[in-house]
Structures are given as structure tokens and as C-alpha cells.
C-alpha positions, -999 to 999 in steps of 0.1 A, spaced: 60 395 452 98 413 454 110 421 416 146 422 421 160 450 410 199 439 393 229 457 388 222 452 345 192 468 350 209 503 359 235 489 334 210 487 302 194 523 321 225 538 320 234 531 285 197 544 274 202 576 291 237 583 275 231 571 240 205 598 243 225 626 257 248 614 225 218 616 201 210 649 211 245 665 214 244 655 175 215 676 169 225 700 192 256 716 169 240 715 138 219 742 156 240 760 167 257 764 137 248 804 136 262 807 172 296 789 163 299 806 130 297 841 149 311 840 177 347 826 158 340 851 123 338 818 101 327 816 70 306 787 52 333 774 43 352 769 72 321 755 85 322 733 69 354 724 76 341 722 113 318 697 106 335 678 86 358 675 113 332 668 140 319 640 116 356 621 108 363 625 150 326 607 156 327 586 130 368 570 138 352 574 179 327 549 173 350 522 163 369 517 195 341 530 220 313 510 196 
């Protein structure tokens, strides 16, 4: 018996992979703090502004893109 592999399975699989990549991306910015701060010569206060801007942008983008 052959099980049909419909388009919806590809869509669900693609959404899962995309969600996984986005989750890793959110975690990666905090582990890259030292390299970002060093390369751009940013203080801890400035990095706080960077993380705040990232979080606000991410939060506002969640509303239209769900």
C-alpha cells in the first residue's frame, strides 16, 4: 500500500525547518555578543540597545508574519 505524500506534508516540514532555524538564530545573537561588541567597539550599554532593538523588531514582526 502506497501512502501519498501530499503538498501539505512538504509545507508542514518546511515550516518546521524554518521555525527551527529562526529559534537557533534568536539564540545565536546572545552567544555572538562578545564578537559583535569587539568588532564594533560597543560598550555594554550600547549592546543593551542593540539587543533591545533586535527584540523589539522581532516582536513587532511576529504580529504580521505570525
